[in-house]
TIVO-99166 format. One line per field, with one value per atom (N, C-alpha, C, O): atom name; x, y, z. Coordinates in steps of 0.1 Angstrom, whole numbers. Last residue first. Layout:
BEGIN
at <- [CA	...]
xx <- [X	...]
yy <- [Y	...]
zz <- [Z	...]
***
This chain:
BEGIN
at <- [N	CA	C	O	N	CA	C	O	N	CA	C	O	N	CA	C	O	N	CA	C	O	N	CA	C	O	N	CA	C	O	N	CA	C	O	N	CA	C	O	N	CA	C	O	N	CA	C	O	N	CA	C	O	N	CA	C	O	N	CA	C	O	N	CA	C	O	N	CA	C	O	N	CA	C	O	N	CA	C	O	N	CA	C	O	N	CA	C	O	N	CA	C	O	N	CA	C	O	N	CA	C	O	N	CA	C	O	N	CA	C	O	N	CA	C	O	N	CA	C	O	N	CA	C	O	N	CA	C	O	N	CA	C	O	N	CA	C	O	N	CA	C	O	N	CA	C	O	N	CA	C	O	N	CA	C	O	N	CA	C	O	N	CA	C	O	N	CA	C	O	N	CA	C	O	N	CA	C	O	N	CA	C	O	N	CA	C	O	N	CA	C	O	N	CA	C	O	N	CA	C	O	N	CA	C	O	N	CA	C	O	N	CA	C	O	N	CA	C	O	N	CA	C	O	N	CA	C	O	N	CA	C	O	N	CA	C	O	N	CA	C	O	N	CA	C	O	N	CA	C	O	N	CA	C	O	N	CA	C	O	N	CA	C	O	N	CA	C	O	N	CA	C	O	N	CA	C	O	N	CA	C	O	N	CA	C	O	N	CA	C	O	N	CA	C	O	N	CA	C	O	N	CA	C	O	N	CA	C	O	N	CA	C	O	N	CA	C	O	N	CA	C	O	N	CA	C	O	N	CA	C	O	N	CA	C	O	N	CA	C	O	N	CA	C	O	N	CA	C	O	N	CA	C	O	N	CA	C	O	N	CA	C	O]
xx <- [-101	-103	-112	-115	-78	-88	-91	-84	-55	-64	-81	-91	-37	-43	-51	-57	-25	-15	-19	-11	-42	-44	-29	-24	-37	-54	-49	-55	-21	-24	-33	-34	-27	-13	-16	-15	-45	-43	-39	-46	-26	-37	-43	-47	-15	-7	-19	-15	-31	-28	-20	-20	-56	-44	-38	-40	-60	-74	-54	-43	-79	-71	-74	-83	-98	-98	-91	-91	-100	-111	-107	-111	-78	-76	-84	-79	-72	-81	-79	-79	-41	-53	-60	-53	-15	-21	-36	-40	7	-2	-10	-11	47	30	17	18	55	56	41	31	73	64	66	77	76	83	72	61	92	83	81	92	117	107	96	91	145	132	122	131	167	164	147	140	175	173	167	164	192	195	192	199	183	191	194	207	157	156	175	181	127	141	145	142	91	103	115	118	75	85	93	99	46	57	63	57	37	39	51	62	20	31	23	11	12	8	21	32	3	13	7	0	-9	-16	-6	-7	20	1	0	7	44	47	24	16	36	46	42	39	11	15	31	34	1	10	17	24	-34	-22	-12	-18	-59	-48	-40	-31	-75	-72	-68	-74	-64	-76	-79	-86	-51	-64	-67	-75	-33	-38	-53	-65	-14	-19	-33	-43	16	3	-8	-10	37	30	20	15	38	54	50	57	28	29	39	50	32	39	37	41	9	28	26	19	-8	-7	11	22	-37	-22	-21	-28	-63	-62	-48	-43	-68	-74	-65	-60	-61	-49	-51	-43	-80	-75	-63	-58	-109	-100	-90	-93	-105	-111	-105	-99	-86	-97	-105	-112	-50	-61	-76	-76	-34	-43	-49	-53	-5	-18	-19	-11	27	13	-1	-7	29	23	22	19	51	58	47	52	24	37	45	46	-5	6	15	14	-40	-31	-16	-16	-64	-51	-44	-41]
yy <- [-92	-82	-83	-74	-115	-117	-104	-100	-128	-121	-114	-110	-130	-136	-138	-149	-106	-115	-127	-134	-97	-88	-94	-88	-111	-110	-104	-109	-106	-113	-119	-126	-75	-78	-92	-94	-80	-75	-76	-79	-90	-98	-93	-101	-69	-80	-91	-101	-51	-47	-63	-66	-48	-58	-57	-67	-24	-24	-36	-30	-14	-19	-28	-35	-15	-5	-2	8	-39	-37	-22	-19	-41	-49	-41	-37	-8	-18	-18	-10	-1	7	-8	-18	17	-1	9	20	40	36	24	23	55	42	40	38	84	67	66	71	113	109	92	87	130	110	109	105	144	141	133	130	137	150	141	133	123	117	133	136	97	111	114	109	68	76	89	92	58	50	63	68	72	74	65	64	94	84	83	93	116	104	102	106	104	109	106	94	113	104	110	120	116	121	112	106	104	105	110	112	113	122	115	115	93	97	105	102	83	88	98	107	66	66	72	70	55	52	56	50	45	60	60	65	9	20	36	39	0	-1	11	18	-23	-9	-10	-19	-38	-42	-22	-12	-59	-49	-48	-55	-76	-79	-59	-52	-92	-75	-70	-60	-112	-107	-97	-94	-106	-114	-112	-111	-73	-78	-90	-86	-70	-70	-79	-91	-49	-56	-58	-51	-41	-38	-50	-58	-33	-39	-41	-42	0	-18	-20	-13	18	15	-2	-11	45	33	23	27	66	63	48	40	65	65	62	57	81	71	76	87	94	84	79	72	94	106	100	108	73	73	91	99	43	47	59	54	25	31	40	46	22	28	33	43	-7	7	5	-5	-24	-21	-6	3	-50	-33	-33	-43	-75	-71	-52	-44	-74	-71	-72	-71	-97	-83	-90	-101	-100	-107	-93	-82	-109	-95	-96	-94	-125	-121	-113	-107]
zz <- [-211	-204	-196	-188	-231	-217	-218	-226	-238	-244	-241	-248	-225	-237	-237	-237	-219	-224	-231	-238	-204	-211	-224	-233	-179	-188	-202	-212	-164	-170	-185	-195	-162	-172	-177	-189	-140	-155	-162	-172	-124	-128	-139	-148	-109	-119	-126	-133	-102	-115	-122	-134	-80	-86	-95	-100	-62	-77	-78	-77	-32	-36	-51	-53	-9	-20	-28	-34	1	-7	-17	-28	19	9	-1	-11	39	34	18	9	43	32	38	40	71	62	56	61	57	71	58	46	51	49	63	75	72	65	62	66	82	72	74	78	115	109	101	106	137	131	120	117	162	152	148	155	176	174	164	157	161	169	167	158	189	170	177	189	208	195	186	178	226	226	216	217	215	224	222	217	205	209	220	231	198	211	208	208	170	175	190	190	154	163	172	180	120	131	137	131	91	102	112	114	63	79	84	78	30	42	51	49	13	25	39	51	-3	-2	7	16	-5	-18	-12	-19	-8	-10	-17	-29	14	1	4	14	32	32	18	13	39	30	36	41	57	52	49	56	73	57	50	42	94	93	78	75	87	96	99	107	70	65	79	75	63	74	76	82	43	45	55	54	25	43	37	28	0	16	26	32	-30	-15	-6	-11	-52	-45	-32	-23	-69	-58	-56	-60	-83	-80	-74	-77	-74	-74	-74	-68	-72	-89	-87	-97	-44	-50	-63	-65	-17	-33	-41	-47	0	-7	-17	-25	-19	-9	-10	-19	-34	-36	-21	-12	-55	-58	-52	-59	-64	-49	-57	-64	-73	-77	-68	-63	-73	-70	-74	-77	-77	-78	-75	-76	-52	-66	-66	-57	-25	-41	-51	-62	-11	-8	-25	-32	-29	-22	-19	-24	-35	-34	-23	-11	-53	-44	-42	-53]
***
């Protein structure tokens, strides 16, 4: 089970093999947002509060494309693989 704060590795897609930390999860859609993974560019309109422009940010990735590295660490400590 993947939780917020876990270290995960991407199994498929353009960021295959990269590792990162889970920062947000959508349980209803089975998706997670990982720090530094699946970066998209969003065009923001300027408002009084914030400046507009092209902003890079993380987007959600499906949980089936992620491998939880926290479980592997626990298995190595016990001697299981």
